[in-house]
N, C-alpha and C positions, 0 to 999 in steps of 0.2 A: 443414403449412400450406395453406391455401387462397386463391384469388383472393377478395376480399372487395368489389370492386366498387369499392373507394375506391383513391386515388391521392394519391403527393406530387408537384407536378407544379417544378423548379428552373428559375430564370429568370433569367439575370444581365441587369441594366439599368447603365449607363453612370454615372448618377448618384443620388443621393438621391433627388433631384426627380423622376426618373425613375421610378424602383422608386417613389415614393409614389403617383405616379400609378397606375402600371399597378395596385397593389394594390389603390386605392381604386374603381377601378373593375372590377377582380375581385370585390370583395365590394358594391359598390354593386347589381351586374347576376346577384348572388348564384348566379356561377359559382365562387367558393371560399367556405370558411367562416372559412378564417383565413390571414394571411399574414404569417410573419416575415421578418426583413431581417435584414443582417446585413453587415458591408464583407466583402470578402474580395480577396487578391491573384491574378491573375489572367494566369497563364503558356502561352501556345498558337501554334500558327501561322497566320497569317493574311496571305493573299497570297504562301505561301513564304518569309515571313519570322518570324524567333521574335518574337511581342510579350508584354509585361507590363505589364498593367494593372489599375490598383483599379478595382475593378464593387461592385456591390451584389447581393447574392444572396437572390434571393427562394425561399421556401420553400413553398410554395402547397398546401392541404391540400384536396380537392375529390372529387367522382365522376367514375369513369372516363367515364362516359356523359357529362359534360359536358368533356372534353378538347378536343375542336374546336372548343366556341364561348369555352372559353379561348384555345386558339391564334388563333384570330381575333380577340379583343380584344386580346392582346398584340401581335401584329404588328401593330393597327391603331395603336398608340400607340409603340413602339418606335423610336429613332432607330437601329437597327445596321440593316444590310442582310441579314444572316442573323444573327437574334437565338437564343442558347441558346432551348428550350422542350422540355423532358424530362420524360416521366412513369417515375415508379417506382410498382409496384405495392404497396400496402397489403396484405402478405399476411396480417397480423393485427394486432390494435386491440383498445384497452378497450372493450366494447362501447358505454358510455352517452356515449363522445366519439363513435365512430363516427353513434350516434345522431344528438348534437349536429350533428355536419356533415350529415347526410340533412334537418334541421330548418332549415340556414341555406345550402342550395344549392336553388337550384331549385324543384323541385314534388318531393316524398317519394319515394325508390325504394322505400320499405316497401310 
């Protein structure tokens, strides 16, 4: 497998409305080609306490070259002091889908 230059970014949001706002901004700015959302129960440690929260997980498909822009957009719209914004490499993918990601994010990397 190889680094394809594409990533999946995982972001958790506090509410469906916040997730919608973030997703729409990423799409409008062409920083993402697709954003899936789903409700999740998150268990985590925050300020020394074990927390349990209902959150919305955003699954963002984009290019690695756009991660910095994605991060800036999310931070500007997010209600959390320390939002989850993590990128995972796409090591392989259906080439027509990856081409579609190119076509729908910023300038084409091809």
